[in-house]
Residue, then its C-alpha position, 0 to 999 in steps of 0.5 A: y550283058r555285053g561281055l562278062g564285065l563286072r561293072a556292067l553286072m553291078v549296074e544291072w543289079k543296082s537297078l533291080f534292088t530297091v528298098k521299095g521292092l524289098p518286101q516283095d523280093l523277100r516274100a518271093g525268095l521265101l516262097v521259092s526256097g520253101a519249094a526248093v528245100p523239100l525238093s532238094l531233100a527228096i533228090a538227095l534221099g532218092s539218090q541215096e545221099d545225105p540230106e545235107m548234100g541236097l541242101l548244099s547243092a541247092v544253095v550253091g546252085g541257086v547262088i551260082c545261077s543268080f550270079f551268072g543267069g542271063t535273065r533279070l527275073g529268072v528263078s532257078g532251083p532243083a529239078n526232080s528230073m535230075l534225080i534219075l541222072v544224079a542217082l545213076i551217076i552216084q551209083k556208077a561213079g560215086i560223089e566224085g564222079l557227080f562233081f566231075t560230071g557237073f563240072c563237065c556239064g558246066l563247061i559244055q553249057l559255057v561253050i554252047g552259050s558262048l557259041g549262041f546255040g541256045r536259040y535252037v532250043r525253041y525248035i525242040p517239040l513241046p510234046l517231046v519235052a512233056g513226054f520226057t518229063g512225064g517218063l521221068g515222073v513215072i520212073i521216080f514214082v515207081t522207084q520210090l513206091p517201096r519207101a512210100l509203102g514202108l517196104p524194103v527198098s530194092t537194091s537195084g534202081d531200075v524200074l523193072s527190078v523195082v516192079t519185080h521186087l514189089g511183086s515178090l512182096l505182094h503176100 
């Protein structure tokens, strides 16, 4: 887009929405939302928040991303890698801190995008991204293991205390 002109945005959207592609668009929307709903619920529960908060954040985030996304065919939704960060922020600063953090992150993204720094993301090595995502997966798995086994949940959210807690329940 050239600038943030609403007129240019409307012209771009008109070219994307046609009656001919409506069945495919509806099917794609249902598939994406079918994947996003359980993930949103899991992130909210993993963060020890109400499930409604997870659904609300997924809907609001999806709408905002669809309006301001920079690609024609982009799909956006909840990311399980955010569970660790969201849970930590809520634990330390409450839900108000989470809203403030999200607002600040949005401002940082606007500044980075307007300065054109997004192109440097391609220089981040893929093994680093894979290791980061894999590490988060292990953390999520271990911290949710007591719930999956029907055991009492550890009061602390770090991996070492959860493993210690599970070890004390081995009997």
